[in-house]
C-alpha positions in Angstrom: 111.0 18.2 221.1 112.4 21.5 219.9 110.1 23.4 217.6 110.9 25.9 214.8 108.5 28.6 213.9 108.4 30.1 210.4 105.6 32.4 209.4 105.0 34.0 206.1 102.9 37.2 206.0 100.1 36.9 203.5 97.1 38.9 202.6 93.8 37.7 204.0 91.7 35.3 201.9 88.2 34.0 202.4 89.4 30.5 201.7 92.8 28.8 201.6 94.0 25.3 200.9 96.0 23.5 203.5 98.4 20.8 202.3 99.5 17.8 204.2 102.5 16.5 202.3 101.6 17.4 198.7 97.9 16.9 199.0 95.8 20.1 199.0 92.7 20.0 201.3 90.3 22.6 202.7 89.8 22.9 206.4 91.4 19.6 207.0 91.4 18.2 210.5 93.9 15.3 211.1 92.8 12.6 213.4 94.9 11.9 216.5 96.1 8.5 215.1 97.4 10.3 212.0 99.5 12.9 213.7 100.7 10.6 216.4 102.5 8.6 213.7 104.2 11.7 212.3 107.8 12.5 213.5 107.9 16.2 212.6 105.1 18.5 211.6 105.6 21.9 210.1 103.4 24.9 209.6 104.0 27.2 206.6 102.1 30.5 206.4 102.3 32.0 203.0 100.0 33.8 200.6 101.6 32.8 197.4 100.3 29.4 196.1 103.2 28.6 193.8 105.9 29.4 196.4 104.0 27.5 199.1 103.7 24.4 196.9 107.4 24.4 196.2 108.2 24.6 199.9 105.6 22.0 200.9 106.8 19.6 198.2 110.5 19.9 199.1 110.0 19.7 202.9 107.7 16.7 202.4 110.4 15.0 200.4 112.8 15.7 203.3 110.5 13.8 205.6 108.4 16.6 207.1 104.6 16.7 207.3 103.6 20.2 206.3 100.4 22.3 206.9 99.9 25.5 204.9 98.0 28.5 206.1 97.4 31.4 203.6 96.4 34.1 206.1 97.0 35.2 209.6 93.6 34.0 210.6 94.3 30.5 209.3 97.7 30.5 211.0 96.2 31.4 214.4 93.7 28.6 214.1 96.3 26.1 213.1 98.7 27.0 215.9 95.8 26.8 218.4 94.2 23.6 217.3 97.0 21.5 215.6 100.2 20.2 216.9 103.3 21.5 215.1 107.0 21.0 215.7 108.2 23.5 213.1 106.6 26.7 211.9 108.4 28.7 208.9 107.4 33.8 209.1 107.9 35.7 206.0 108.0 39.4 206.5 107.0 42.1 204.1 103.8 40.9 202.5 100.5 42.7 203.0 97.7 41.5 205.3 99.8 40.2 208.2 101.8 42.1 210.8 104.5 39.6 211.2 106.3 41.6 213.9 103.0 41.7 216.0 102.3 38.0 215.4 105.8 37.1 216.6 105.5 39.4 219.6 102.1 38.0 220.6 103.4 34.5 220.2 106.3 35.1 222.5 104.2 37.1 225.0 101.8 34.2 225.3 104.6 31.8 226.1 105.3 30.3 222.7 108.8 28.7 222.9 109.3 27.4 219.4 112.2 28.6 217.3 111.4 31.2 214.8 112.9 31.5 211.3 112.2 34.8 209.7 111.9 35.0 205.9 112.9 38.5 205.0 112.8 40.0 201.5 116.1 41.5 200.4 116.3 45.2 201.2 113.2 45.2 203.5 115.1 45.8 206.7 118.2 47.8 207.4 119.4 45.0 209.6 118.0 41.5 210.4 118.9 42.1 214.0 115.6 43.9 214.4 113.8 40.5 213.7 116.3 38.5 215.9 115.9 41.0 218.7 112.1 40.7 218.3 112.2 37.0 219.1 113.3 35.1 215.9 116.1 32.5 216.2 117.3 32.6 212.6 116.5 34.2 209.3 116.7 33.7 205.6 116.8 36.5 203.0 114.3 35.9 200.2 114.5 34.6 197.5 116.2 31.7 199.2 117.5 28.3 198.2 115.2 25.5 199.4 118.2 23.3 200.4 119.4 26.2 202.6 116.0 26.2 204.3 116.2 22.5 204.9 119.6 22.9 206.4 118.5 25.6 208.8 115.6 23.5 209.9 117.8 20.5 210.5 120.1 22.6 212.7 117.2 24.0 214.7 115.8 20.5 215.3 119.1 19.4 216.7 119.2 22.2 219.3 118.1 21.4 222.8 114.6 22.6 223.9 114.6 26.4 224.6 114.7 27.0 228.3 113.0 30.3 229.2 112.5 32.0 232.5 109.5 31.3 234.7 106.2 31.3 233.0 103.7 33.5 234.9 100.0 33.2 234.3 98.2 35.4 236.8 99.0 34.0 240.3 100.5 30.9 238.9 104.3 30.6 238.3 106.0 27.6 236.7 109.8 27.6 236.8 111.1 24.8 234.7 114.7 25.5 235.5 114.1 24.1 239.0 110.8 22.3 238.5 109.0 24.6 240.9 105.3 25.5 240.8 104.1 28.5 242.8 100.5 29.5 243.5 100.2 32.9 245.1 104.0 32.6 245.7 103.5 29.4 247.7 105.0 26.1 246.5 102.6 23.5 245.2 103.5 19.8 245.2 102.5 18.0 242.0 102.8 14.4 240.9 105.2 13.8 238.0 102.3 13.3 235.6 100.6 16.5 236.8 103.8 18.5 236.3 104.4 17.1 232.8 100.9 18.0 231.7 101.0 21.4 233.3 104.3 22.3 231.6 102.9 21.3 228.2 99.9 23.6 228.8 101.8 26.6 230.1 104.5 26.5 227.5 101.9 27.2 224.8 99.0 28.8 226.7 97.3 30.1 223.6 96.9 26.6 222.1 94.1 24.1 222.7 95.5 20.7 223.2 93.6 17.6 222.3 93.5 14.8 224.9 95.6 12.6 222.5 98.3 15.3 222.4 98.4 15.6 226.2 98.5 11.8 226.5 101.6 11.9 224.3 103.2 14.3 226.8 102.3 12.0 229.7 103.2 8.6 228.3 105.3 9.2 225.2 105.0 7.1 222.1 105.4 3.8 223.8 101.8 3.6 225.1 98.4 4.1 223.5 96.9 7.5 224.0 94.4 7.5 226.8 91.9 10.4 227.1 90.5 9.2 230.4 94.0 9.2 231.9 94.4 12.8 230.8 91.1 13.7 232.4 92.2 12.2 235.7 95.4 14.2 235.7 93.5 17.4 234.8 91.2 16.8 237.7 94.2 16.5 240.1 95.6 19.8 238.8 92.3 21.6 239.2 92.1 20.4 242.7 95.5 21.8 243.6 95.6 24.9 241.4 91.9 25.9 241.3 89.2 24.8 238.9 89.5 28.0 236.8 93.1 27.5 235.7 92.5 24.8 233.0 89.7 25.5 230.5 87.8 22.6 228.9 87.1 23.1 225.2 84.2 20.8 224.6 84.8 18.1 222.0 88.5 19.2 221.6 90.5 19.1 224.8 92.1 21.6 227.2 94.0 24.9 227.4 95.3 27.2 230.1 93.1 30.2 230.9 94.8 33.2 229.3 95.5 36.1 231.5 97.8 38.1 229.2 
């Protein structure tokens, strides 16, 4: 599924509420069965409670499940530990270097679409943001219906196909379904390749076993953590035990070399 990324720069706070739909919760962790039933999940990062509530409410009414992070720290945690299809980055507020956050996300292999929220007059040209990795932008203040329209368009686009993902001596080229280790081809089973591409496309994220089971089996079968463990074991045998890191009690992620 194609993902959209929207981040709002906000000043750092010690605490911040996270809304799922229109319900405010602190440090919420959704169970696998809850997020597996959700069609599209969005992350909004914004430091203004009133604006965030408006966006969360309207996007929820449009059928999206929305998480809200009020600081860069919360955004990093949410992107790492939760599964999002859409993320909405506002530029210009204090406390978050939105350009750096976007650059780091792209450098680490993040392939979601990015919608930049840019205050009027902040930049001489929005091309600076687009050239920096964003896929679209809105000038703030913006109409919420316009935002909903942009998101619908992004979700209809095909999945972004990038060049080869290189993590140390491992190269995954999804254009020709080729995996190289030390420049030598590696033969993988279809299930191993599906799981590996999920991990390398977002190497900074920790995937739960339920998320990876969704990549392996889709929505037609029950999530199986043990089946994921078997596939991971096969990948470690072929690629080396150090490539995939186990996060105890959570799941797996790729070892970051960037």
